[in-house]
C-alpha positions as CSV (number, residue, x, y, z in Angstrom):
1,M,0.2,0.0,0.0
2,A,1.7,2.9,-1.3
3,K,2.1,6.4,1.2
4,S,1.9,9.8,-0.2
5,S,4.6,10.9,-2.0
6,V,4.2,14.6,-2.2
7,L,5.8,17.1,0.2
8,R,4.0,19.8,2.1
9,A,6.1,22.6,4.1
10,G,9.1,19.8,3.9
11,Q,7.8,17.0,5.2
12,P,6.5,13.8,4.2
13,V,2.5,14.2,4.2
14,L,2.7,10.7,6.7
15,Y,5.0,12.3,9.0
16,H,2.0,15.0,9.3
17,C,-0.4,12.3,9.6
18,K,1.4,10.7,12.7
19,L,0.8,14.5,14.0
20,L,-2.8,14.3,13.9
21,K,-3.1,11.0,15.4
22,R,-1.2,11.9,18.5
23,S,-3.1,14.8,18.5
24,L,-6.6,13.9,18.9
25,C,-5.6,13.1,22.7
26,T,-6.4,16.6,23.9
27,T,-5.5,16.4,26.9
28,S,-2.9,14.3,29.8
29,S,-6.2,12.8,31.3
30,S,-8.1,11.5,28.5
31,T,-8.4,8.3,28.7
32,S,-9.8,7.9,25.2
33,C,-8.8,9.7,22.0
34,A,-11.0,11.6,20.0
35,K,-12.1,9.9,16.6
36,P,-11.7,12.4,13.7
37,W,-14.9,12.7,11.1
38,L,-13.3,11.3,7.8
39,F,-15.5,13.8,4.7
40,I,-15.2,12.2,1.2
41,G,-16.2,13.7,-2.2
42,L,-16.1,11.7,-4.9
43,G,-15.7,12.9,-8.7
44,N,-13.1,12.5,-11.5
45,P,-9.7,14.5,-11.3
46,G,-8.7,16.4,-14.5
47,E,-9.9,20.2,-15.9
48,K,-11.7,18.1,-18.5
49,Y,-14.2,17.1,-15.8
50,H,-14.2,20.5,-13.4
51,G,-17.6,21.8,-13.1
52,T,-19.5,18.9,-14.2
53,R,-22.8,16.9,-12.7
54,H,-20.9,14.0,-11.5
55,N,-17.8,16.0,-9.8
56,V,-20.4,17.9,-7.1
57,G,-18.9,15.6,-4.4
58,F,-15.2,17.3,-5.1
59,D,-17.4,20.7,-5.2
60,M,-18.6,20.1,-1.7
61,I,-15.3,19.4,-0.2
62,D,-13.4,21.9,-2.2
63,A,-16.6,24.6,-0.8
64,F,-16.1,23.3,3.0
65,S,-12.0,23.2,3.0
66,Q,-11.7,26.9,1.5
67,S,-14.8,28.2,4.3
68,Q,-13.0,26.4,7.3
69,G,-9.3,27.3,6.0
70,I,-8.4,23.5,5.4
71,P,-5.9,23.3,2.3
72,M,-5.8,20.9,0.5
73,T,-2.3,20.3,-0.9
74,S,-1.5,16.6,-0.2
75,I,-1.9,13.8,-2.0
76,H,-2.4,10.7,0.8
77,F,-3.4,7.1,-0.4
78,K,-4.2,8.3,-3.8
79,A,-6.4,11.5,-3.0
80,L,-5.8,15.2,-2.7
81,F,-6.0,15.5,0.9
82,G,-6.5,18.1,3.4
83,E,-6.1,17.7,7.7
84,G,-7.0,20.5,10.6
85,M,-9.3,20.9,13.2
86,V,-13.5,22.5,13.3
87,G,-13.5,23.8,16.6
88,D,-12.2,20.7,19.0
89,T,-13.2,17.9,15.5
90,P,-10.5,16.8,13.6
91,I,-11.2,16.4,10.6
92,L,-10.1,14.8,7.3
93,L,-11.0,15.5,4.0
94,A,-10.4,13.6,0.6
95,K,-10.8,13.7,-3.3
96,P,-10.0,10.4,-4.9
97,Q,-7.6,11.1,-7.2
98,T,-8.8,7.1,-9.2
99,Y,-11.3,8.4,-11.3
100,M,-14.8,7.7,-10.2
101,N,-15.1,4.2,-10.6
102,L,-12.3,3.2,-9.0
103,S,-12.9,5.6,-5.6
104,G,-12.6,2.8,-2.9
105,E,-8.4,2.1,-4.1
106,S,-8.4,5.6,-1.5
107,T,-11.1,5.5,0.9
108,G,-10.9,1.8,1.4
109,P,-7.2,2.1,2.8
110,L,-7.6,6.1,4.6
111,A,-10.6,4.5,6.3
112,A,-8.0,1.1,7.2
113,Y,-4.9,3.5,8.5
114,Y,-6.8,6.0,10.5
115,K,-8.5,3.2,12.0
116,L,-12.3,4.6,11.4
117,P,-15.3,2.5,12.5
118,L,-17.5,3.7,9.4
119,N,-20.3,6.0,11.4
120,R,-17.4,8.2,11.3
121,I,-17.3,8.5,7.7
122,I,-19.4,10.5,5.1
123,V,-19.0,10.1,1.5
124,M,-20.7,13.2,-0.3
125,C,-21.7,12.4,-4.1
126,D,-24.1,13.4,-7.2
127,D,-27.8,12.3,-7.6
128,M,-29.4,11.6,-10.1
129,D,-32.8,10.8,-8.2
130,L,-33.4,14.0,-6.3
131,P,-33.6,17.6,-8.3
132,C,-30.7,19.7,-8.4
133,G,-29.6,21.1,-5.4
134,V,-31.4,19.7,-3.1
135,L,-29.5,17.8,-0.7
136,R,-29.8,14.4,1.7
137,V,-28.2,13.2,4.4
138,Q,-28.4,9.4,5.1
139,P,-26.7,7.4,8.0
140,K,-25.9,3.9,6.0
141,G,-27.8,3.2,2.5
142,G,-27.0,1.1,-1.1
143,H,-25.3,2.4,-4.5
144,G,-28.7,3.2,-6.3
145,R,-26.3,2.4,-9.1
146,H,-23.7,5.4,-8.9
147,K,-20.5,3.5,-9.6
148,G,-18.2,5.6,-7.3
149,L,-20.2,4.5,-3.9
150,M,-19.8,0.7,-5.6
151,S,-16.3,1.5,-5.8
152,V,-16.6,2.4,-1.9
153,I,-18.9,-0.2,-0.8
154,Y,-16.9,-3.0,-2.3
155,H,-13.3,-1.7,-0.7
156,F,-15.1,-1.1,2.7
157,R,-16.1,-5.1,1.9
158,G,-19.8,-5.0,1.3
159,N,-20.5,-3.2,4.4
160,R,-23.1,-0.2,4.0
161,E,-23.1,1.5,7.3
162,F,-21.0,5.4,6.2
163,G,-23.1,8.1,6.1
164,R,-23.7,9.8,2.4
165,L,-24.2,13.4,1.7
166,R,-26.3,12.8,-1.5
167,I,-26.0,15.9,-3.8
168,G,-29.3,16.3,-6.3
169,I,-28.5,17.1,-9.8
170,G,-31.8,16.1,-11.5
171,S,-32.2,13.7,-14.3
172,P,-31.4,13.2,-18.0
173,P,-33.8,15.0,-20.4
174,G,-35.9,12.8,-22.7
175,Q,-33.8,10.2,-24.3
176,M,-30.3,11.6,-22.9
177,D,-27.5,9.0,-22.5
178,P,-27.3,9.3,-18.4
179,K,-23.2,9.4,-18.9
180,A,-23.2,12.0,-21.1
181,F,-25.3,14.1,-18.9
182,L,-23.0,13.2,-15.7
183,L,-19.9,14.2,-17.7
184,Q,-22.0,18.1,-18.8
185,R,-21.2,21.1,-17.5
186,F,-24.2,23.1,-15.6
187,N,-26.5,25.5,-17.0
188,A,-26.0,28.9,-15.9
189,S,-29.3,28.4,-13.6
190,A,-28.1,24.9,-12.5
191,R,-24.9,26.3,-11.9
192,E,-26.9,28.9,-9.8
193,R,-28.6,26.1,-7.7
194,I,-25.8,24.1,-6.7
195,D,-23.8,27.0,-5.7
196,V,-26.8,27.4,-3.7
197,A,-26.7,23.8,-2.3
198,L,-22.6,23.8,-1.4
199,H,-23.4,26.9,1.2
200,E,-26.3,24.8,2.6
201,G,-24.2,22.0,2.4
202,I,-21.4,23.6,4.7
203,D,-23.3,24.1,7.7
204,I,-25.0,20.4,7.2
205,L,-21.3,19.2,8.4
206,K,-21.1,21.7,10.7
207,T,-24.2,20.6,12.3
208,L,-23.6,17.2,11.7
209,L,-19.8,17.8,14.0
210,T,-21.8,19.7,16.7
211,K,-24.5,18.0,17.4
212,G,-24.2,14.2,15.3
213,L,-25.4,12.6,12.4
214,T,-29.1,11.8,13.8
215,E,-29.9,15.5,14.5
216,C,-28.0,16.8,11.5
217,M,-30.3,14.6,9.3
218,R,-33.4,15.6,11.4
219,S,-33.0,19.3,10.6
220,A,-31.4,18.9,7.0
221,N,-33.4,16.6,5.1
222,T,-37.0,18.6,7.2
223,D,-35.2,21.6,5.0
224,Q,-34.4,19.9,2.1
225,K,-37.9,18.2,1.8
226,Y,-40.0,21.7,1.1
227,K,-36.8,22.6,-0.9
228,H,-37.5,19.2,-3.4
229,L,-40.7,20.3,-3.6
230,R,-40.0,23.8,-5.4
231,L,-37.4,22.7,-7.3
232,Q,-38.6,19.4,-8.8
233,T,-40.5,20.5,-11.6
234,L,-37.6,22.8,-13.0
235,P,-35.3,21.4,-15.6
236,S,-32.1,20.1,-15.0
């Protein structure tokens, strides 16, 4: 299993990750170490895919990292990687660079390296079954024909007990090939709805960190239900 080969601030990423592991015990009197949250955005690397519907998972990670001042400047287990703190909570951010259909080749080793239970992992990805700009938080679930999620589940040994932040991109119009639809960029109105959703996603993730997944789902999914009703008839 390959470790990082990219240097940051003159130190190997592995060195910084060991520092993060040590920092999870915040006081000498702690009887246990705080587990970080791992946020994973799915997408395809490269300028060719930047801004496409299939890359909204990457967009969500970028929006969150920028809002919290967490740089994504390292490569770790085949992912563009960042780590930091949000309040007292350690955060790991990852954008697998394996291309979408092989996302699990990165996420599986990341979770194993940090010895994370799957209920400390949130995977962010596009969803054609939700109207464009609608979000949904789930504690577990299937793959819904999403090949990135298929790969993640496979590399989690078939376990589906990890959280998801699904980002609605709408469905293909008419008889359009879904693959072509996924690899298109948003039109202006759809892009505006996605940008609003990304800001909402930042607040959702902050609620998750402060109040836990159950309360996050209750509040976020209730708000998004009404948004779903408003947007479901609009074109993607």
